[in-house]
FIGU-462817 format. One line per field, with one value per residue (C-alpha): residue in one letter; x, y, z. Coordinates in Angstrom, 2 decimals. Example, Ala and Ser with C-alpha at 12.3 -4.5 7.8 and 13.67 -1.06 7.14 Angstrom:
residu	(A:S);
px	(12.30:13.67);
py	(-4.50:-1.06);
pz	(7.80:7.14);
This chain:
residu	(M:K:T:V:S:S:Q:L:Y:E:E:F:L:K:E:K:K:T:N:R:R:F:E:L:A:G:L:Y:I:G:Y:G:A:Y:V:V:S:L:G:I:V:F:G:L:K:R:E:N:P:L:F:S:A:M:F:F:F:G:L:F:T:R:T:S:S:L:M:I:G:R:I:F:L:V:P:K:I:F:L:Q:L:L:S:S:N:V:S:E:K:E:E:A:W:E:T:I:Q:A:H:K:D:E:I:I:G:R:L:A:G:N:I:F:G:W:N:D:S:S:E:L:Y:S:M:N:Q:E:E:M:I:E:F:V:R:K:Y:T:V:T:D:W:R:K:I:G:K:I:F:L:M:F:Y:I:P:L:F:L:F:V:S:Y:L:T:I:Y:A:W:F:L);
px	(0.00:1.33:1.62:0.04:2.26:1.60:3.78:1.23:-1.54:0.43:0.98:-2.76:-3.48:-0.87:-2.41:-5.85:-4.52:-2.79:-6.01:-7.88:-5.21:-5.38:-9.18:-9.03:-6.35:-8.55:-11.47:-9.47:-7.58:-10.61:-13.08:-10.33:-9.64:-13.37:-13.42:-10.27:-11.45:-14.97:-13.68:-11.36:-13.96:-17.05:-15.62:-12.75:-14.39:-11.29:-11.99:-9.43:-9.97:-6.87:-8.72:-10.98:-7.95:-8.19:-11.87:-11.19:-8.27:-10.70:-13.05:-10.16:-9.05:-12.51:-12.97:-9.46:-10.21:-12.18:-8.80:-7.99:-10.85:-9.53:-5.97:-6.99:-9.84:-8.00:-5.74:-2.13:-2.53:-4.85:-2.28:0.08:-2.40:-1.42:2.27:4.14:5.88:3.87:5.02:3.94:0.60:0.05:1.19:-1.21:-4.10:-3.45:-3.38:-6.61:-8.28:-7.00:-8.43:-11.26:-13.88:-11.63:-9.63:-12.35:-14.77:-12.53:-12.42:-16.17:-16.85:-14.59:-16.08:-19.68:-20.37:-23.64:-24.68:-24.61:-21.04:-21.60:-20.18:-16.69:-16.56:-17.23:-14.71:-11.81:-8.30:-8.65:-12.00:-10.54:-7.54:-9.84:-11.99:-8.94:-7.48:-10.70:-10.40:-6.66:-6.49:-5.60:-2.68:-4.29:-1.43:1.01:-1.47:-1.88:1.87:2.07:-0.96:0.69:3.68:1.28:-0.88:1.88:3.20:-0.41:-1.00:2.13:1.19:-2.36:-1.03:1.39:-1.44:-3.54:-0.71:0.24:-3.37:-3.49:-0.60:-1.71);
py	(0.00:3.44:6.22:9.56:12.64:14.73:17.48:18.15:18.22:20.64:22.88:22.79:23.87:26.64:27.89:27.86:29.98:32.39:32.79:33.69:36.22:37.96:38.07:39.63:42.11:43.17:43.71:45.61:47.80:48.52:49.32:50.90:53.38:54.22:54.79:56.94:59.13:59.56:60.06:62.83:64.60:64.22:63.54:66.00:68.44:68.66:69.48:68.81:67.05:64.95:63.11:61.64:59.70:57.49:56.82:55.86:53.71:51.83:51.37:50.15:47.74:46.24:45.70:44.31:41.86:39.96:38.99:37.14:34.78:34.18:33.60:30.98:29.51:26.26:25.03:24.29:20.59:20.37:22.18:19.26:17.08:19.04:18.24:16.26:14.31:11.12:10.60:14.16:13.56:10.30:11.75:14.67:12.37:10.07:13.05:14.41:11.02:10.64:14.04:14.09:15.88:18.78:19.25:18.64:20.45:23.53:23.38:22.82:25.72:28.04:27.18:26.24:28.10:26.88:25.08:21.29:20.06:16.33:15.55:16.62:13.91:11.15:12.27:10.03:11.38:12.17:13.94:15.96:16.95:18.22:20.07:21.76:22.58:24.40:26.66:27.32:28.57:32.04:32.15:34.32:33.68:35.41:38.23:38.66:39.04:41.66:43.45:43.54:45.36:48.17:48.04:48.63:51.87:53.05:52.41:54.36:57.24:57.50:57.39:60.18:62.27:61.82:62.79:65.70:66.93:66.72:69.15:71.56);
pz	(0.00:-0.96:1.56:0.83:0.76:3.82:2.32:-0.44:2.11:4.29:1.25:0.61:4.18:3.94:0.69:2.30:5.17:2.77:0.81:3.97:4.97:1.59:1.78:5.25:4.15:1.24:3.60:6.21:3.75:1.58:4.33:6.42:3.61:3.56:7.31:7.25:4.38:5.71:9.26:8.13:6.04:8.24:11.68:11.71:9.28:7.11:3.50:0.83:-2.51:-1.87:0.92:-1.74:-3.02:0.07:-0.60:-4.21:-3.09:-0.83:-3.75:-5.91:-3.18:-2.74:-6.48:-6.88:-4.07:-6.68:-8.12:-4.89:-5.65:-9.15:-7.96:-5.41:-7.51:-8.21:-5.36:-6.33:-5.62:-8.64:-10.78:-10.15:-12.01:-15.13:-14.63:-17.28:-14.50:-13.95:-10.34:-9.37:-11.04:-9.17:-5.85:-6.23:-7.18:-4.20:-1.83:-3.33:-2.90:0.68:1.72:-0.79:1.28:2.22:-0.99:-3.56:-1.26:-1.44:-5.25:-5.42:-3.07:-5.05:-8.44:-7.74:-4.50:-3.04:-6.24:-6.62:-7.04:-6.54:-10.00:-8.84:-6.19:-8.72:-11.37:-12.24:-12.76:-16.48:-16.02:-13.16:-15.29:-18.04:-15.50:-13.95:-17.36:-18.26:-15.21:-15.53:-19.10:-17.77:-15.32:-12.61:-10.19:-12.55:-13.20:-9.45:-8.92:-11.67:-10.22:-6.79:-8.29:-9.31:-6.20:-3.63:-5.25:-5.62:-1.92:-1.00:-3.31:-1.94:1.62:0.72:-0.78:2.35:4.69:2.41:2.39:6.17:6.55:3.81);
């Protein structure tokens, strides 16, 4: 009897935790920017058009949080099913089968939401590979990394504008 790789399962759990952290960061930064901008304008009665930059940054953050869902749509363990290395493919499939409820449940929840996803649990390896291939045509993980390179300078610039407006 073959043993199932606990390393792949640990990576899955780590990715799940990272996904949750990014979702929470998107919520806190987005709504936090709203609270800061509205607090400055209405609470402290400061009026400067530059304070609106923080509000629009919050709006941008909340809409760009949709990308987090696309980046983590298909867990990495399923991406190993697309590998050309047969041993990686088999190891990933064995791990998926060993923790079927949790791993396939995560994929089903990400793709189908509350809709019926019972067909995923009965798929064989080839059907699962085709299903995953359909949802990974666009490399959202790479797009997310590129987007982050633009997001961080934007965050710094908006923070600078807000601080600058405060002292004007």
